[in-house]
C-alpha angles and dihedrals in degrees: 000000000000137000126018124338110233123212139168117222152141128237089230091056110097092203091052089053091047092055097042092053089047093051091048092050091049090047090232112159112241143171119212125200113202107214150073110314093218093057095043094046092047091055090048091047091236121142111244119241121251112266103020107228130169125282104038114194121205105214136169112260114178091334094311128106105245132186111235133178140179115089102215099058089039091058089052090050092049091046090060094048096039105034096167117103092014119204093199116090115240094220104088095217093048090046088059092051088051090052091053093047091049089054090046088056094046099041108026105028087051086065088061091048099045093041096053093042097055108018097068124060096226093051094044090050091050094048094042089056102039101040096062090044089053087063096041118005094188097061113143115248093253091048091050091050090051095048092042093056097044098039093048092048092050092051095044089051087056096056087105088073091071096031095249114157140124092279095052098036096093093049092049090050092049092048092050091052092047092052090049091050091052091047091051090058093040096054090053087069107034138009099234137033098260104022144307096326130049123263126198089266089062091058093047094052091040092055093059093041093054084071097038095053101025112032115023117065102215101049090039091060091048093049094051090051099043105031122013088167090063090051090052092045091055091049094053099039090063089084119012094151088118093057108111110235128219132163117273122208095212124154139180088265090060095060113128123245089248092063088052087052090049092054090049087055090049089054088067098042126012098033101048091046092050091050096047091047089050091052091049093051092049091047091046093241119156094208139025139185137200139177111245110196090316096321121111116235122189130167145143118276116265116205096199094061089052087056089051091055090050089054091050092051091046088054090052093048090051090063120095119248095265094053093042087056091050093049094045090051091053093045092048092050089054096042091248101113093112088072091077102027 
């Protein structure tokens, strides 16, 4: 792979922000096109991916420019082709923990982001106005009003994807505040989630939090009150390309107490929802429900998150016996063992 990597994105897309921060840290040359992928790809005569998710990368596949999405496998592909300044821990057990935390960022923290953006009137009004302008800032007022109404309605109608509704709102809010509280303690001790240099999980969590602390009014106010260190971490992780890189000899045993606390929080939120969704997909159920620490959670089944759990379990199975034992010990101590069972 040579030359610049080209991608289509939006500043209000957490996955776009995840990948841009990753590319900057890796010092990989890139070109970003701010716009709607459908429109850009049509002009370039490139078939759009299915489904179309932001960001869309345009990569060489057998000599042909091809539209590709999905940040987690793309990072693994880039890590092979650009091995310098790796964001994947060398210790196999810690690498697995990083994989889980990256999925937590992509699949649970997105519930925070999507919920706050579209559940509350002030936030939905803000997003409905700014998002269309992020695509075309010179929209006429009547055009903006049209796109605001239709875009907001489409997104609000999709709240089911992340399980946001009146019944789950309190649990999502409590979980967000708990994660912020853990992060506030964590960033007192070290600058990144797994050590002194960022891992791929940092960029996944960062992507969602760019919106939570920088775009949407309600979660921004909460973040500034609960965890100013998280706000600062997000601000600086946007471009850490100037951070000098050196190898770290980190292992699962070196994880901070705060990461243990984070996994204990995941045992009551992210993990049980992933497992119940997985069961529902395998049993061909359109909906599922689960009790989360006394709170009812109900949502429609989501095939992609079942695929994510498969990937996590594949990662665990790829470990040798010694590292599987280490990981299982950590997961059992934090009530997360069902993730790999």
